[in-house]
C-alpha positions as CSV (number, residue, x, y, z in Angstrom):
1,M,-99.6,191.7,-11.2
2,A,-100.3,191.5,-7.5
3,P,-97.2,191.3,-5.3
4,E,-95.2,188.7,-4.1
5,P,-96.8,187.0,-0.6
6,E,-94.1,187.2,2.3
7,A,-93.9,183.4,2.9
8,P,-90.8,181.7,5.3
9,D,-87.9,180.8,3.8
10,T,-87.7,177.7,2.3
11,A,-83.6,176.7,1.3
12,G,-80.2,178.2,2.2
13,D,-80.5,180.2,-1.7
14,E,-81.8,183.6,-3.4
15,P,-83.7,182.0,-6.0
16,E,-81.3,184.6,-8.3
17,S,-78.0,182.2,-8.4
18,Y,-79.3,179.0,-10.1
19,V,-79.3,181.6,-13.7
20,G,-76.8,180.1,-15.9
21,L,-77.2,176.7,-14.6
22,S,-77.9,173.8,-16.4
23,A,-81.7,172.9,-15.7
24,D,-80.9,169.5,-14.2
25,A,-77.8,170.7,-11.9
26,A,-80.0,173.6,-11.4
27,E,-82.5,171.3,-10.3
28,R,-79.9,169.0,-8.2
29,R,-79.0,172.0,-6.4
30,A,-82.5,173.0,-5.3
31,Y,-83.4,169.9,-3.5
32,E,-80.0,169.6,-2.3
33,Q,-80.8,173.4,-0.8
34,G,-84.1,173.0,1.1
35,W,-86.5,174.0,-1.9
36,S,-89.4,170.7,-2.1
37,T,-90.5,171.2,-5.3
38,V,-88.8,172.5,-8.2
39,R,-91.3,173.8,-11.7
40,R,-89.2,174.0,-14.8
41,L,-91.3,175.9,-16.8
42,A,-90.5,177.3,-20.8
43,P,-89.7,181.3,-20.0
44,D,-92.8,182.0,-21.9
45,A,-95.1,179.8,-20.2
46,I,-98.6,181.3,-18.9
47,V,-98.9,179.3,-15.4
48,T,-101.1,180.1,-12.6
49,M,-100.5,183.0,-10.0
50,E,-101.0,181.1,-6.8
51,F,-98.0,180.5,-4.9
52,L,-96.6,177.8,-2.6
53,V,-94.1,177.8,-0.2
54,G,-91.4,175.9,-0.6
55,R,-91.2,175.4,-4.6
56,L,-88.8,176.8,-7.0
57,N,-89.5,178.1,-10.3
58,L,-86.7,177.9,-13.1
59,A,-87.4,179.3,-16.8
60,V,-85.3,177.4,-18.8
61,T,-83.5,178.3,-22.5
62,D,-81.9,175.4,-24.0
63,D,-81.5,173.4,-21.5
64,T,-79.9,176.5,-19.2
65,V,-81.7,178.7,-16.7
66,V,-82.9,181.8,-17.4
67,R,-84.9,182.9,-14.8
68,C,-85.8,182.0,-11.4
69,W,-88.1,182.5,-8.7
70,K,-90.1,181.4,-5.9
71,G,-93.7,180.3,-5.7
């Protein structure tokens, strides 16, 4: 897997802080913290590898965020 490109921070928090939150609460918090785009995904979803500055990806199982990453 290719390394994650360096990008300027776009929000005031770290993706790991969203793990364990409900999907709705995580999405609300992400927008409040300055993320421009929030994408909900199933943990095994097939996604493209393009990096989008300002996007927060939430892997959600049973309405709970189980993984979160930038881009």
